[in-house]
Residue, then its C-alpha position, 0 to 999 in steps of 0.5 A: m298789537f302784534f301784527n302791527l309790529f310787522g306791518f299787518g293790519d296797517s291803514i292803507g290809502i290807495d289812489l286807484g287811478t286809470a293809469t297808475v295805482l299808488v299805495y300809501v301805508k300808515g307810517k311808511g308813506i308811499v310804498l308802491r307805484e305801478p301801472s293799473v294794468v293786468a295781463i290775463d291768459k284768456s284760455t285759463n282766466s288766470v292772471l299772468a302779471v300785474g303792474e309794470e310787468a303787465r304794462k310791458m306786455i301792452g301791444k306785444t301779447p299773442g292772441s291767448i294773452v290780453a293786457v287790460r286796464p280794468l279802470k276806464e275814465g276814473v271808474i271800474s269797467d272790469y270788476d273782477t279784474t279790478e278786485r284781483m289787481l287790488k288784492y295783488f297790490i295790497e299783498k305787495a304793500g304788506g297790508r293783507h293778512a289772514f288775522a288782521k285786515p287793513t282799513i283802506a281809504v280809496c279816492v274816487p272822482s268828484a262826479v262819480t255816481s253812487v253805483e260807481r262808488r259802491a263798486v269801488e267799495d265792494a271791490t276793495r272790501q273783497a280784495g281784503a279790506r276790513k273797512v273801506l273809506i271813500i274820499e273824493e279826489p280833489i279833497a285828497a289832492a288838496i290835502g296831499a298838496g299841503i293845502d289847509i282845507a279846513k280854513a274858511c278860505g277858497s282854494m282851487v285844485v285842478d287834478i289831472g289824472g289818466g282818465t278824468t280831470d277834477v276841478a274843485v273849489i274847496s273851503l271848510g273841508g268840502n267842495v263848494v263848486s266842482t266838476s269832473i270831465k272825462v278828458a285827461g292824460d289818456n286823451f292826450d295819448e289818443a289825440i297824439i295817435k290820431y294826429m300821427r295817423r291823420k298827418h303822417n299816415v303812420l300808426i303808433g302805439e300807446r307807449t310811443a304816444e306817451e313817450l311823445k307826450i312826455n318828451v315833446g308834448t306841449a300845451f303852450p308854445r315853447t320858446m325853443s322847439v324840441n323834437m323826437d324820432v319815433r317809429g310806427r307802421d306806415l299805413v300805405t306800405g305796411l312797413p315800419k317808418l321812422i319820423n321826426v316829430t316836433s313840439e309844434e306838431m304836438y301843440d297842434a295835436l293836443v289843442e282839443p283836450v287842452e281846450a276842454i280842460v281850460n274850459a272846465v277850469h273857466g266854468v268852475l270859476e264862473k260858478t264860484p261865489p265872489e268871496l271865494a273867487a277873490d281868495i283864489a285870485d290871491r292864492g292861485i290855482v294848484m295843479t296836481g296829477g300826472g297830467s298836470l306835468l304836460y309842458g305849458l298846461d299851467k301856463i295856458i291856464a294862467d294865461r286864460t284865467k289871469i290867475n297865478t297857476i302852480i304845479a304842486d311838488d311831486a304832483v303825481s303822488c298828491v292824491a295818494r299822500g292826501t288819501g293816506n293823510f286823510i285815513e291817518y286823521i280819521e283814525g287819529g280822531a277815533e283814537r282821541k275819542k277812545v282816550s277821551k271816553k276812558r278819561e271820562k269813565h275814570a273821572e266818573q269812577a273816581h267821583r263815585r269813590r269819593e261820594k262813597s268815602g264821604r257817606r262813610e265819614r258822615r256815618 
């Protein structure tokens, strides 16, 4: 088709995350990875910036401008802003065209309600999709991590995003046991902010908390301590204050959300059928998502469950890759059916011609 030569009408997979949106285009791979943040001018209700540009505005905007995250805990909290954000990302990825709208697959948390699922579907369609396919995040994460989910063998995936953590045991292409908790990367940031306020009487912003999480955050005691200097506002004097924060402090700060994730993994294992549990013990637990990169999170899960736990290659992109592979497989199946029907039709026509020829010869 003419438009496909220029990338229009292509199939698109979208990892619609609370913190980050990743876009996968068929045949091209991941073409876009930006924060799910939108900056809006409240006086005119116009979009000023989307993605990385909008993220830089968080905590730095005047009263007339607000930088918002339209998704909260893995689901849409602001429908109109989500639609506008999706439209922007689809156009930036080269997938929106007046004459050839793309087929888009979007992932959602495993415990999402039918209303929340419908909201994602409607927002994606309004943003320019011709057809919308919904896939659960653990399934997409498993596909993106290279797990063959079609086998009659148990695989356990722990996908830790920005707003939710999905834990699932997958076999024969479906979830056997799964749970989704609203504790993930954003909760790590919140825990760090609360700790800094309680322990040091200093207020820090979301971006500073995220930097602390990435650089010195830990879920399991480190063999060597690391530290980082951060600036915040002293709540007593109201003046900027410089503080040196150690990894031991971050370990204390992150205990609560880390425990919630470990308990979710333990709870799913308790409900897993014994045959599949044996498979998981042999194959191990696979972690995906940006939250899985917190230092020591794989170690504490392995320590508590006594099962080998690994972090998937390019864990942040697993869900997006899996969503893209999913839509390619679905469309490939549809194409195979078309070819099969054409072959059947041609065979039937040839058979009819042979029958007519035979009748003429008999006459």
